[in-house]
Backbone bond lengths (Angstrom), bond angles and torsions (degrees), N, CA, C in turn:
res aa  C-N    CA-C-N  psi(-1)  N-CA   C-N-CA  omega(-1)  CA-C   N-CA-C  phi
1 M - - - 1.482 - - 1.539 107.56 -
2 L 1.353 116.08 151.41 1.398 123.04 173.29 1.486 112.86 -78.00
3 T 1.298 120.40 141.33 1.415 119.82 170.94 1.416 111.85 -66.10
4 P 1.344 122.56 137.15 1.458 123.41 -179.23 1.545 112.72 -53.75
5 S 1.369 116.09 145.79 1.365 119.99 -179.92 1.551 112.01 -138.56
6 L 1.314 112.95 146.44 1.564 115.93 174.25 1.493 106.91 -71.82
7 T 1.374 109.87 159.19 1.519 118.72 174.82 1.595 105.38 -61.63
8 L 1.361 117.79 140.13 1.348 123.29 -174.21 1.601 104.74 -84.99
9 T 1.345 115.77 122.09 1.375 121.56 175.57 1.509 110.13 -134.47
10 P 1.333 123.39 170.17 1.383 121.45 175.95 1.564 120.68 -50.39
11 D 1.447 110.77 -28.41 1.444 118.11 177.62 1.555 112.44 -86.82
12 T 1.293 118.05 -40.32 1.454 120.34 -174.45 1.584 110.66 -81.31
13 V 1.269 121.70 -25.86 1.448 125.58 -172.43 1.571 107.28 -72.57
14 K 1.260 118.76 -13.93 1.467 121.18 175.26 1.546 110.43 -65.37
15 H 1.340 115.93 -20.39 1.405 121.32 -171.25 1.581 111.17 -108.74
16 L 1.339 116.37 19.32 1.450 122.94 179.50 1.613 108.21 -52.41
17 S 1.297 113.07 142.78 1.498 117.14 171.01 1.539 105.97 -147.22
18 L 1.313 114.32 155.00 1.505 119.97 176.98 1.445 109.68 -68.51
19 L 1.308 120.18 117.59 1.501 127.36 -178.05 1.597 108.83 -94.28
20 R 1.276 116.79 -32.92 1.500 116.11 -168.60 1.503 107.24 -165.27
21 T 1.360 114.65 144.94 1.486 122.32 172.64 1.511 108.67 -119.32
22 L 1.362 118.77 143.29 1.439 124.04 -176.28 1.477 107.71 -122.81
23 G 1.381 115.14 141.52 1.431 122.34 176.27 1.615 112.67 98.75
24 E 1.269 115.98 167.96 1.454 119.59 175.25 1.561 110.53 -103.82
25 P 1.301 122.04 154.12 1.462 121.66 174.81 1.498 113.67 -53.19
26 E 1.361 116.64 125.61 1.425 120.39 174.27 1.546 109.85 -121.89
27 L 1.328 114.27 102.42 1.481 120.66 177.95 1.463 108.25 -67.06
28 S 1.355 115.03 142.90 1.506 122.19 178.95 1.495 110.69 -148.63
29 Q 1.317 114.91 138.09 1.510 118.60 179.68 1.623 109.37 -82.57
30 Y 1.333 110.88 -6.20 1.520 115.79 -173.28 1.497 107.79 -99.38
31 S 1.364 118.33 163.40 1.422 122.90 168.42 1.497 106.83 -67.80
32 R 1.318 119.37 147.59 1.411 126.64 -171.36 1.574 111.36 -125.11
33 W 1.344 114.80 130.16 1.466 119.31 176.92 1.506 107.00 -134.51
34 Q 1.340 115.50 124.77 1.456 120.53 -179.82 1.541 110.05 -104.69
35 W 1.327 116.99 133.43 1.441 123.02 163.19 1.533 112.87 -101.10
36 L 1.270 119.01 125.70 1.444 123.37 -173.64 1.494 111.13 -116.02
37 A 1.400 113.73 153.11 1.486 113.37 -178.03 1.554 104.43 -159.17
38 W 1.371 117.66 137.70 1.475 126.05 174.53 1.553 111.18 -95.18
39 D 1.319 119.05 158.77 1.413 120.63 169.20 1.532 105.38 -90.22
40 A 1.290 114.92 168.09 1.484 122.26 -176.11 1.518 117.44 -59.05
41 S 1.390 113.82 -26.02 1.402 118.24 -179.25 1.554 113.15 -88.79
42 S 1.286 118.49 -1.56 1.496 127.86 -167.93 1.508 115.70 55.89
43 R 1.370 116.28 26.75 1.436 119.03 -176.77 1.583 108.63 -97.97
44 F 1.342 116.80 -33.81 1.428 123.00 -177.83 1.446 113.11 -111.11
45 L 1.309 118.64 145.93 1.440 127.43 -177.61 1.510 110.06 -135.91
46 L 1.366 119.81 133.33 1.433 117.63 176.85 1.549 108.31 -124.46
47 S 1.314 113.02 166.25 1.471 121.51 -178.65 1.629 108.71 -139.68
48 V 1.326 115.21 129.40 1.352 119.56 167.35 1.522 110.68 -109.41
49 Q 1.296 119.36 128.19 1.437 123.19 -179.30 1.555 104.37 -106.50
50 K 1.407 110.90 113.27 1.502 111.90 -177.80 1.536 115.72 -80.25
51 Q 1.308 114.54 -23.38 1.496 117.65 169.31 1.573 107.82 -134.60
52 G 1.220 117.53 139.09 1.468 121.26 175.80 1.526 110.66 72.33
53 G 1.271 114.20 153.05 1.490 122.29 178.86 1.510 116.89 61.54
54 T 1.319 112.25 -162.92 1.534 117.02 -174.00 1.487 112.63 -79.09
55 P 1.328 119.60 125.12 1.441 122.05 -176.17 1.581 118.35 -57.36
56 L 1.351 114.88 -42.18 1.512 115.06 177.51 1.457 105.55 -146.74
57 R 1.397 115.44 136.08 1.340 126.70 175.72 1.557 111.87 -154.71
58 W 1.320 116.43 157.16 1.522 119.91 179.87 1.533 110.92 -146.09
59 W 1.326 113.01 159.66 1.465 120.17 -174.04 1.547 108.03 -131.05
60 D 1.320 114.33 148.82 1.466 122.36 169.57 1.542 103.58 -100.02
61 L 1.343 115.54 111.30 1.496 121.64 -176.82 1.518 113.15 -70.29
62 H 1.404 116.10 -12.04 1.502 116.86 173.73 1.515 111.03 -78.24
63 S 1.275 118.57 -7.96 1.434 121.33 178.25 1.479 109.90 -94.08
64 E 1.393 118.55 148.96 1.421 122.14 178.44 1.519 111.36 -80.18
65 A 1.315 120.45 -15.02 1.398 123.39 -178.81 1.471 112.09 -64.71
66 A 1.384 117.83 141.93 1.475 121.07 167.87 1.455 114.32 -88.09
67 T 1.343 119.35 -10.35 1.342 121.65 -179.86 1.512 110.49 -78.87
68 P 1.357 120.76 147.86 1.469 121.00 -175.75 1.548 110.94 -74.88
69 L 1.287 118.70 156.05 1.421 126.17 174.64 1.487 108.64 -57.53
70 F 1.311 117.13 -50.89 1.474 123.68 -177.48 1.523 108.27 -144.62
71 T 1.375 115.68 151.28 1.415 122.81 170.87 1.552 107.40 -128.36
72 L 1.365 116.95 136.96 1.436 118.28 -175.79 1.552 107.60 -131.63
73 S 1.280 118.94 137.41 1.488 123.20 177.16 1.484 109.95 -89.80
74 V 1.313 116.42 76.42 1.470 121.44 176.53 1.535 111.35 -87.78
75 S 1.287 117.11 105.63 1.448 124.27 -171.49 1.539 108.44 -56.17
76 R 1.379 115.09 129.97 1.488 122.50 174.84 1.484 112.30 48.94
77 C 1.363 115.77 44.32 1.472 118.49 171.82 1.500 111.96 -68.45
78 V 1.329 114.97 138.58 1.453 121.88 -174.15 1.559 108.25 -101.80
79 A 1.392 113.93 -46.78 1.459 116.54 -175.91 1.550 103.42 -160.06
80 A 1.378 111.05 171.38 1.502 118.52 -177.97 1.547 104.18 -158.32
81 W 1.375 112.04 156.07 1.508 118.75 175.61 1.514 107.80 -144.81
82 F 1.353 116.45 159.81 1.434 120.97 163.26 1.523 107.31 -89.73
83 L 1.350 112.26 125.02 1.494 116.76 -175.38 1.597 109.09 -75.27
84 P 1.321 118.45 132.37 1.438 119.70 -175.12 1.568 109.86 -61.19
85 G 1.354 109.74 143.66 1.462 118.96 176.59 1.460 116.69 63.74
86 S 1.254 118.68 27.32 1.466 122.34 178.76 1.526 112.30 -150.87
87 Q 1.311 117.54 170.23 1.494 120.90 172.89 1.468 108.43 -103.51
88 R 1.366 120.01 47.66 1.418 125.00 176.48 1.542 114.05 -120.39
89 I 1.268 121.10 149.10 1.395 132.05 162.83 1.456 111.20 -104.53
90 L 1.386 114.23 137.92 1.497 119.66 175.22 1.594 103.18 -113.69
91 S 1.389 111.19 130.16 1.440 119.60 175.97 1.507 111.05 -120.96
92 V 1.292 118.54 150.23 1.462 122.90 176.59 1.470 109.24 -131.98
93 T 1.359 118.14 138.02 1.442 122.81 -178.01 1.501 110.54 -108.50
94 A 1.390 111.64 169.76 1.474 112.75 -179.15 1.526 115.76 -70.02
95 R 1.301 113.60 -9.63 1.513 117.60 176.20 1.514 112.33 -90.52
96 G 1.308 116.56 -2.02 1.411 123.96 177.59 1.544 114.63 85.54
97 T 1.355 115.90 24.95 1.454 122.01 175.24 1.482 110.93 -87.59
98 L 1.277 121.20 129.38 1.451 125.73 179.02 1.534 108.58 -110.37
99 Q 1.323 115.08 126.19 1.490 119.97 -172.62 1.584 109.13 -131.93
100 T 1.296 116.54 140.23 1.450 117.31 170.85 1.485 110.92 -114.65
101 W 1.332 113.68 145.81 1.505 120.64 -174.40 1.528 108.30 -132.28
102 S 1.382 113.74 153.31 1.453 117.98 178.31 1.486 108.17 -78.60
103 V 1.329 112.50 134.47 1.515 118.71 176.59 1.518 110.60 -66.00
104 T 1.371 114.25 -40.62 1.470 120.42 -172.27 1.543 115.02 -78.01
105 D 1.415 118.38 -29.46 1.473 114.00 -178.34 1.540 111.33 -134.22
106 G 1.358 117.02 5.70 1.401 122.80 177.17 1.541 119.40 67.26
107 T 1.267 115.84 13.03 1.480 120.89 -179.97 1.562 113.53 -75.99
108 L 1.304 117.72 147.40 1.436 121.41 177.12 1.595 109.68 -72.89
109 L 1.263 116.52 128.77 1.512 119.04 -176.72 1.529 112.03 -107.09
110 S 1.329 115.95 -30.19 1.434 118.49 -175.91 1.519 110.23 -156.98
111 S 1.312 120.08 156.99 1.513 123.90 174.36 1.516 110.17 -149.87
112 V 1.284 118.07 130.62 1.490 119.39 175.65 1.536 108.94 -141.15
113 E 1.312 117.58 150.62 1.501 122.64 177.18 1.463 106.94 -102.13
114 T 1.372 115.26 135.92 1.450 121.69 174.66 1.484 113.80 -88.69
115 G 1.404 116.96 -17.30 1.425 121.28 -178.86 1.433 121.30 84.09
116 G 1.380 115.61 18.76 1.497 120.28 179.06 1.479 110.77 -159.15
117 S 1.327 118.05 159.83 1.441 122.08 176.50 1.473 110.81 -74.69
118 V 1.340 115.32 158.07 1.490 123.51 -173.23 1.548 109.03 -132.47
119 A 1.307 118.73 128.42 1.405 122.46 172.92 1.538 110.59 -112.46
120 S 1.294 117.78 -27.46 1.471 122.80 -174.94 1.488 108.85 -149.41
121 A 1.378 116.61 149.10 1.454 120.64 -172.31 1.508 108.18 -152.17
122 C 1.288 115.97 152.23 1.484 122.95 173.97 1.539 112.75 -147.02
123 L 1.301 114.77 125.04 1.468 120.46 176.07 1.545 114.08 -83.20
124 S 1.276 120.92 136.40 1.436 122.19 177.45 1.527 108.98 -65.53
125 S 1.338 115.23 156.60 1.521 117.97 -176.49 1.550 112.04 -62.31
126 D 1.283 119.94 -26.52 1.497 120.20 177.20 1.501 113.86 -93.22
127 G 1.344 117.96 4.81 1.429 123.51 171.82 1.532 114.82 71.16
128 T 1.326 117.46 16.70 1.499 120.47 179.06 1.502 118.85 -98.43
129 R 1.391 113.13 -19.66 1.514 117.37 -177.76 1.504 108.55 -133.35
130 L 1.378 110.33 151.44 1.489 118.68 -174.64 1.525 105.88 -131.44
131 L 1.281 115.02 122.87 1.467 122.56 172.59 1.587 109.65 -91.44
132 L 1.270 116.81 127.89 1.432 122.25 -176.24 1.533 110.73 -131.27
133 T 1.374 116.75 133.02 1.423 119.28 178.72 1.537 108.25 -131.67
134 S 1.319 115.45 151.10 1.402 124.22 169.89 1.508 114.10 -103.71
135 G 1.243 120.42 158.78 1.402 119.81 179.91 1.552 114.87 -68.78
136 Q 1.324 113.29 -22.18 1.501 119.87 178.20 1.480 115.55 -84.43
137 G 1.410 119.09 1.77 1.423 115.26 174.92 1.510 117.80 113.52
138 R 1.343 116.78 -1.08 1.429 119.60 176.93 1.526 112.33 -88.45
139 V 1.325 112.89 133.60 1.554 120.21 -179.41 1.462 107.46 -124.86
140 L 1.345 119.30 129.05 1.418 125.10 177.26 1.607 112.64 -123.52
141 L 1.276 117.11 147.67 1.509 118.33 168.25 1.545 106.25 -121.31
142 W 1.312 112.99 117.92 1.475 117.62 -173.43 1.574 111.19 -107.12
143 D 1.397 115.88 131.70 1.469 118.99 175.55 1.512 106.62 -86.19
144 L 1.356 116.65 116.57 1.429 121.38 -179.39 1.484 112.20 -77.92
145 E 1.255 122.68 -28.41 1.450 127.56 177.49 1.498 113.48 -67.59
146 R 1.324 114.16 -41.15 1.474 118.80 -177.67 1.533 111.94 -100.96
147 G 1.297 118.71 -13.62 1.394 122.95 -179.44 1.580 114.76 68.15
148 W 1.325 112.25 38.28 1.482 115.41 176.80 1.510 115.06 -140.71
149 L 1.304 115.88 167.98 1.429 125.11 -179.58 1.588 112.18 -75.92
150 V 1.331 118.63 123.70 1.449 121.76 176.19 1.518 112.22 -80.31
151 W 1.388 111.65 -53.37 1.457 121.59 175.37 1.587 110.59 -151.63
152 R 1.304 111.97 162.85 1.440 124.23 -178.12 1.467 110.34 -148.77
153 L 1.405 117.88 140.57 1.379 120.07 177.65 1.487 107.83 -150.91
154 E 1.347 114.12 162.28 1.469 120.61 177.80 1.544 106.94 -119.34
155 D 1.383 112.62 140.93 1.470 117.61 -176.40 1.562 103.60 -129.46
156 P 1.304 117.91 140.21 1.469 119.66 -179.14 1.529 114.14 -73.41
157 A 1.295 120.53 -9.20 1.453 123.28 -174.11 1.499 109.71 -82.84
158 F 1.366 120.77 169.74 1.465 126.36 163.85 1.468 106.64 -85.31
159 L 1.319 118.06 126.52 1.444 123.71 -178.10 1.522 115.40 -101.52
160 Y 1.393 116.43 144.39 1.444 117.15 -176.60 1.595 105.35 -127.29
161 G 1.296 117.80 -128.04 1.450 116.96 -174.55 1.554 113.69 -69.20
162 C 1.389 114.21 147.39 1.419 120.34 -176.65 1.561 111.80 -126.21
163 A 1.338 116.23 165.12 1.542 120.17 -176.15 1.474 106.14 -152.35
164 L 1.353 111.69 152.34 1.455 123.21 170.00 1.562 109.72 -116.92
165 S 1.360 120.61 136.35 1.453 121.92 178.98 1.497 106.04 -69.93
166 A 1.431 114.17 150.29 1.424 119.42 178.93 1.546 112.29 -62.22
167 D 1.292 119.76 -31.82 1.420 121.42 -179.80 1.407 116.69 -81.87
168 G 1.396 117.92 2.53 1.457 123.75 177.01 1.498 117.38 77.75
169 R 1.376 116.48 5.45 1.520 119.94 -176.85 1.528 113.80 -80.08
170 F 1.312 117.48 -40.97 1.380 120.59 -170.04 1.530 118.29 -123.35
171 A 1.300 119.82 152.16 1.437 127.05 171.67 1.604 103.57 -126.09
172 A 1.449 110.99 140.37 1.432 116.33 -179.17 1.502 110.33 -141.31
173 V 1.323 116.33 157.51 1.427 117.77 176.26 1.621 107.84 -147.50
174 G 1.351 114.14 150.30 1.428 119.00 170.68 1.514 113.16 -86.08
175 A 1.302 121.96 142.30 1.431 120.90 -170.11 1.535 110.40 -149.11
176 A 1.278 112.40 170.21 1.466 123.58 176.21 1.463 109.40 -132.20
177 E 1.289 122.85 121.79 1.371 126.33 -179.74 1.536 110.22 -96.45
178 E 1.333 117.11 135.94 1.479 117.39 179.74 1.469 115.29 -70.08
179 Q 1.291 117.40 137.80 1.491 124.69 176.38 1.507 111.55 -116.96
180 A 1.299 116.67 177.07 1.475 117.87 -179.84 1.531 108.30 -72.64
181 G 1.326 116.35 147.33 1.390 122.13 175.59 1.485 111.10 82.82
182 A 1.380 121.71 24.74 1.418 123.36 177.20 1.542 113.13 72.23
183 A 1.367 116.46 9.30 1.460 118.75 179.36 1.526 109.29 -84.30
184 T 1.236 120.26 171.10 1.441 128.02 175.95 1.589 111.23 -135.72
185 R 1.270 119.79 154.95 1.395 124.57 -179.53 1.604 107.60 -128.26
186 A 1.336 117.70 134.81 1.442 123.21 -176.61 1.543 110.24 -66.98
187 S 1.246 114.58 146.49 1.558 119.93 -176.41 1.484 107.99 -151.35
188 V 1.223 114.40 158.88 1.590 122.37 170.21 1.531 104.41 -128.45
189 R 1.361 114.13 134.52 1.434 120.59 173.73 1.568 109.07 -108.16
190 L 1.307 118.56 148.34 1.427 122.51 -177.02 1.544 106.84 -141.19
191 W 1.312 116.45 126.40 1.481 125.10 176.23 1.485 116.78 -124.60
192 D 1.392 115.30 155.65 1.412 113.32 163.06 1.525 115.07 -69.66
193 A 1.308 113.85 122.21 1.472 118.44 -168.76 1.581 112.84 -68.82
194 R 1.348 116.73 -19.90 1.423 120.11 -176.23 1.487 110.32 -90.30
195 T 1.394 120.56 -22.62 1.484 119.45 -178.17 1.488 114.18 -124.47
196 G 1.448 114.66 -16.17 1.500 117.08 -175.18 1.526 111.25 81.53
197 K 1.259 125.37 5.08 1.393 129.66 179.69 1.576 106.09 -71.21
198 V 1.326 115.61 137.65 1.421 121.66 -178.90 1.533 108.96 -66.75
199 V 1.322 116.03 127.88 1.517 119.04 173.23 1.533 110.70 -99.79
200 G 1.384 117.43 -37.30 1.386 118.48 179.63 1.478 111.35 -175.68
201 A 1.311 114.35 167.40 1.516 123.01 176.26 1.533 108.76 -146.23
202 R 1.328 119.22 149.56 1.427 121.44 -174.44 1.496 107.33 -146.32
203 T 1.286 121.19 127.31 1.438 122.90 172.41 1.576 109.04 -91.41
204 L 1.327 117.30 149.12 1.402 122.99 -174.40 1.527 110.46 -129.20
205 D 1.335 117.23 161.79 1.378 122.42 -173.34 1.561 111.33 -87.22
206 A 1.337 112.84 77.46 1.454 123.52 -179.10 1.494 111.25 -175.00
207 Q 1.342 119.66 172.81 1.442 118.76 -175.52 1.482 111.92 -79.42
208 L 1.396 120.54 -34.71 1.424 124.01 179.74 1.529 111.39 -156.00
209 T 1.343 114.53 162.68 1.449 121.56 174.26 1.537 108.18 -105.54
210 W 1.272 120.27 112.82 1.496 122.05 -177.09 1.525 111.11 -68.04
211 N 1.297 116.61 -44.76 1.417 116.65 -171.01 1.612 109.95 -159.20
212 V 1.295 113.67 163.19 1.517 120.85 176.54 1.466 107.80 -138.07
213 A 1.398 113.75 153.83 1.450 120.49 179.42 1.560 107.45 -150.16
214 F 1.316 116.77 128.28 1.456 121.23 175.65 1.507 111.50 -74.28
215 T 1.319 117.25 140.58 1.502 123.20 174.73 1.562 107.36 -63.97
216 P 1.351 118.49 142.17 1.434 117.06 176.01 1.523 117.26 -55.87
217 S 1.296 118.87 -26.73 1.426 121.23 176.10 1.509 113.18 -72.11
218 G 1.344 118.41 -18.24 1.481 123.84 -177.66 1.461 114.21 76.71
219 E 1.301 121.06 10.58 1.417 125.73 177.13 1.576 113.92 -78.13
220 G 1.357 115.66 -23.53 1.522 117.74 -176.17 1.466 109.22 -160.89
221 L 1.306 112.71 -168.96 1.539 120.38 172.23 1.523 103.97 -147.77
222 V 1.395 108.34 160.43 1.446 118.06 176.52 1.542 107.71 -114.22
223 A 1.358 108.14 137.30 1.539 116.47 179.65 1.483 109.47 -114.00
224 A 1.325 114.77 127.59 1.419 122.12 -179.90 1.562 111.54 -97.52
225 N 1.302 120.48 107.85 1.455 118.47 -176.64 1.523 110.91 -103.79
226 S 1.353 112.35 171.06 1.461 121.11 -177.01 1.439 115.84 -69.05
227 G 1.296 116.34 -13.72 1.460 119.76 176.33 1.499 115.77 -83.38
228 G 1.334 118.96 3.24 1.463 121.85 176.88 1.524 113.47 86.96
229 K 1.352 113.50 15.37 1.495 115.85 177.88 1.486 111.13 -108.66
230 L 1.359 116.29 147.20 1.487 127.02 173.36 1.497 106.98 -105.12
231 L 1.270 120.22 107.06 1.489 120.96 -176.37 1.578 108.74 -101.77
232 F 1.291 113.06 126.33 1.497 118.25 176.41 1.512 107.13 -94.09
233 L 1.361 115.31 121.80 1.422 122.47 -172.73 1.553 109.24 -116.31
234 G 1.315 115.72 139.15 1.467 120.44 178.73 1.499 111.93 -77.99
235 L 1.296 118.04 161.65 1.504 122.79 178.66 1.534 109.02 -123.11
236 P 1.308 113.77 135.63 1.434 130.36 12.87 1.532 114.75 -100.19
237 G 1.409 115.48 -1.86 1.461 118.08 -173.39 1.425 117.04 -78.76
238 L 1.355 118.66 -7.84 1.498 123.59 179.70 1.609 112.13 57.15
239 E 1.303 114.53 31.03 1.535 117.29 172.11 1.514 106.57 -73.46
240 T 1.358 111.88 151.63 1.488 118.47 175.21 1.488 113.25 -75.33
241 V 1.333 120.30 119.54 1.386 127.60 178.43 1.500 111.17 -88.39
242 R 1.328 115.92 -46.66 1.480 121.37 176.97 1.501 106.46 -161.61
243 S 1.329 113.86 168.83 1.502 121.95 178.57 1.490 107.41 -141.53
244 I 1.422 113.49 132.67 1.369 118.58 177.65 1.514 111.23 -130.56
245 A 1.301 118.35 159.94 1.461 120.79 178.22 1.402 111.15 -71.29
246 G 1.367 119.56 137.53 1.454 128.58 168.42 1.486 111.21 -111.48
247 P 1.334 123.59 -167.31 1.477 120.13 172.91 1.505 108.89 -60.12
248 A 1.369 111.71 141.68 1.500 119.41 -172.87 1.470 109.77 -62.92
249 S 1.245 120.23 -33.21 1.526 122.57 177.09 1.415 117.09 -74.19
250 G 1.369 115.49 -8.24 1.429 120.92 -177.01 1.536 111.75 103.94
251 A 1.308 116.74 141.41 1.490 122.21 179.59 1.496 106.76 -89.41
252 M 1.304 119.75 114.55 1.417 125.26 176.03 1.567 112.39 -71.64
253 Q 1.387 112.16 -28.99 1.473 117.07 -179.97 1.522 108.65 -150.95
254 V 1.280 116.13 149.06 1.451 118.67 175.96 1.544 109.88 -140.99
255 E 1.326 115.94 149.30 1.461 119.91 -177.35 1.530 106.72 -150.69
256 F 1.331 116.26 135.60 1.520 123.71 174.34 1.564 107.49 -83.82
257 S 1.358 112.06 149.10 1.391 119.51 167.19 1.487 110.65 -66.17
258 P 1.335 120.42 162.80 1.435 119.00 -175.37 1.491 119.30 -56.43
259 E 1.335 117.12 -37.38 1.475 121.50 173.25 1.445 117.17 -87.83
260 G 1.397 120.61 -9.64 1.431 125.06 169.39 1.464 116.19 95.49
261 S 1.372 119.34 3.97 1.480 121.66 -179.42 1.425 116.14 -78.94
262 L 1.455 112.87 -20.71 1.518 117.77 -174.91 1.474 107.58 -124.22
263 L 1.319 115.98 153.72 1.492 121.74 173.82 1.496 107.29 -130.71
264 A 1.315 116.78 126.81 1.469 123.71 171.39 1.564 109.53 -92.67
265 A 1.339 119.29 134.64 1.401 122.15 178.76 1.543 109.26 -132.27
266 S 1.284 117.69 128.02 1.451 125.27 -178.83 1.521 107.36 -97.02
267 A 1.305 117.90 123.11 1.508 120.75 178.22 1.543 110.54 -89.87
268 D 1.351 110.10 170.99 1.538 117.73 177.83 1.513 108.04 -91.04
269 T 1.321 115.59 22.55 1.485 117.49 -177.01 1.550 108.62 -131.63
270 S 1.323 122.28 46.06 1.374 129.51 175.26 1.514 110.96 55.39
271 A 1.321 122.30 45.85 1.409 124.61 -172.77 1.505 110.92 -151.86
272 F 1.428 114.98 159.14 1.409 116.22 170.78 1.582 105.83 -140.00
273 V 1.300 112.62 159.40 1.484 117.38 -178.50 1.591 106.85 -137.33
274 V 1.285 113.10 150.59 1.506 117.75 175.20 1.592 107.01 -117.55
275 I 1.339 117.53 129.53 1.391 123.23 -171.33 1.540 110.26 -116.69
276 D 1.258 116.36 134.71 1.507 125.03 171.60 1.469 103.08 -70.83
277 V 1.352 120.73 111.87 1.499 123.69 -176.74 1.559 107.59 -64.24
278 H 1.274 119.00 -48.12 1.485 120.75 -173.24 1.574 113.22 -63.13
279 A 1.326 114.27 -45.77 1.425 121.11 178.56 1.540 113.80 -79.10
280 G 1.368 115.47 -20.38 1.455 116.01 -172.53 1.499 119.54 67.88
281 Q 1.322 118.17 22.85 1.412 124.90 -177.09 1.470 115.40 -121.27
282 R 1.316 117.13 148.11 1.414 124.76 179.53 1.589 107.95 -74.12
283 V 1.326 113.78 123.68 1.476 116.17 178.24 1.545 113.19 -108.26
284 F 1.331 116.83 -14.23 1.463 118.07 178.26 1.551 108.51 -154.02
285 A 1.362 114.52 143.29 1.513 117.16 176.68 1.462 107.41 -145.87
286 Y 1.355 116.84 149.22 1.460 123.18 176.68 1.535 109.06 -148.51
287 S 1.311 112.86 142.57 1.507 118.61 177.19 1.525 108.43 -150.72
288 D 1.379 113.34 144.26 1.496 116.33 173.38 1.543 108.89 -106.16
289 L 1.350 119.18 10.91 1.421 121.79 167.33 1.540 113.01 61.83
290 D 1.324 119.70 32.39 1.417 127.43 -179.83 1.439 110.06 -112.65
291 D 1.341 120.65 104.42 1.514 123.88 -170.74 1.539 108.29 -76.51
292 M 1.308 120.88 -5.04 1.479 122.39 177.18 1.520 113.21 -94.26
293 Q 1.378 117.11 8.18 1.397 115.79 -172.51 1.588 111.82 -142.16
294 G 1.259 116.67 149.83 1.466 125.37 176.80 1.506 112.64 -152.41
295 S 1.227 115.48 168.75 1.595 120.03 179.83 1.533 108.83 -162.13
296 T 1.329 114.64 158.67 1.425 121.36 166.70 1.581 104.79 -76.03
297 A 1.326 111.74 155.83 1.508 118.35 172.25 1.501 104.50 -119.86
298 N 1.327 112.87 130.51 1.532 120.79 -167.00 1.537 109.07 -135.02
299 F 1.395 111.31 125.80 1.517 117.78 174.48 1.541 108.35 -78.58
300 S 1.307 114.62 142.01 1.503 118.87 172.90 1.508 108.29 -68.18
301 P 1.327 117.62 145.41 1.466 121.95 176.29 1.561 112.09 -52.68
302 D 1.298 123.02 -32.59 1.369 120.62 -177.49 1.575 112.14 -84.15
303 G 1.362 115.47 3.90 1.392 119.52 171.40 1.557 118.60 76.21
304 R 1.414 113.09 12.88 1.409 114.33 -174.20 1.526 113.40 -111.98
305 F 1.268 123.20 -7.36 1.480 126.07 -177.87 1.558 109.94 -137.05
306 V 1.360 113.80 161.89 1.479 122.18 171.29 1.463 104.25 -137.14
307 C 1.349 118.33 135.43 1.387 123.56 -179.29 1.588 110.42 -115.40
308 W 1.375 115.23 153.38 1.489 117.67 -178.96 1.525 103.37 -156.76
309 G 1.413 113.79 142.97 1.469 117.47 178.69 1.556 112.68 -83.95
310 M 1.380 115.62 139.80 1.413 121.89 -170.24 1.518 110.46 -101.45
311 D 1.355 115.52 174.02 1.407 120.98 -167.39 1.509 112.93 -73.77
312 D 1.291 121.22 -22.78 1.480 125.02 176.37 1.490 113.38 -91.76
313 G 1.283 120.58 8.84 1.422 124.06 -178.62 1.504 114.21 93.40
314 K 1.303 115.46 -5.72 1.476 118.43 -177.52 1.647 106.17 -78.28
315 V 1.315 115.79 167.73 1.418 120.69 169.98 1.502 112.05 -118.96
316 G 1.285 116.16 131.42 1.555 121.03 -176.07 1.534 105.47 -104.07
317 I 1.392 111.80 146.59 1.473 119.26 173.03 1.486 108.50 -122.49
318 W 1.257 117.25 127.71 1.481 121.74 -174.92 1.596 103.73 -111.86
319 G 1.421 111.33 151.82 1.414 117.38 178.47 1.531 107.32 -164.62
320 V 1.285 120.99 178.89 1.465 125.99 177.66 1.481 111.58 -111.71
321 K 1.291 116.58 117.73 1.478 120.74 -179.95 1.533 110.29 -74.24
322 P 1.259 119.51 130.88 1.475 123.86 172.80 1.541 109.52 -57.98
323 R 1.407 116.29 138.29 1.423 117.83 171.65 1.489 112.04 -72.33
324 P 1.406 113.49 146.78 1.471 116.81 -178.60 1.513 110.36 -65.24
325 G 1.356 114.71 130.88 1.433 121.36 175.56 1.541 112.12 87.93
326 A 1.365 119.10 -9.00 1.385 121.41 179.87 1.518 113.82 -83.08
327 A 1.255 121.18 160.25 1.513 120.15 177.04 1.414 105.70 -68.22
328 R 1.364 114.65 136.84 1.502 123.47 -169.66 1.535 111.98 -100.35
329 D 1.242 118.67 135.16 1.469 123.02 173.15 1.576 100.27 -126.61
330 V 1.342 115.05 80.41 1.409 120.53 -171.73 1.538 111.04 -129.54
331 R 1.248 116.95 170.55 1.473 120.62 176.16 1.460 111.50 -70.43
332 N 1.318 116.40 144.53 1.487 125.56 175.98 1.537 104.95 -73.49
């Protein structure tokens, strides 16, 4: 079981501490990157290791065991999610294979080919659509309920992290446009998620945009560029609303807390930070100082925990312990 935690706010998050670690140490001679995801109830947590270690595994956090419920050797797995309202996990591979797995027994339930390579992916909040991008400029929107392609387009830029807005209106991706002399310039692309029609594009003052994330309110998105800046852009015009400092090495991944007051940013230097969105200031930071490792940092849907992948292949869960005798705002 997880130790009870207060709801994470700009005030409480300053007191984050490591509450639990999951998994056994997995030594690897390769660089390691973990993709993490919670289920909607904050009970289950999964990890995809893109290099080194076990490709796909997941845990039941109601269990005292640190060992995962199941581990699967899914070749070249890129990302995975718990599908809302079901006992299924969706995984996507670099070859564009979509597979679903039973959470309870780990069996393969379905498999379909999208017909293209995948570098980045984003699942819609209702679990019905999947945005897929390749590094060479291909973008697909896949209908998971019908198992078919909704739209597809080609873009001349190099594409990185992508996102879908919670209201289903927009799709976005971080990019790098080729310049003279083998240089690149950071860019953000924005499309109508229903049709694939271009809504806008914006170049930024950096070499590339690692990732993008829509605000929970749907009023804008944040773009993390290679210059260490987090740019808040308005929709649909992509005008700069504000700019705050992120990790100096660049944020490889960013995610808002459920209510939007906090932003977790994972750096390319084995670290993650939590930022107070309103104040624009870092309120928590952690690093294990291992240059061969990185991970996404993800808030639990109930807003009480944040997880991050550690240098030995384990997964850490951070929270805020209630003070003895104080009024408690904790999980039942």
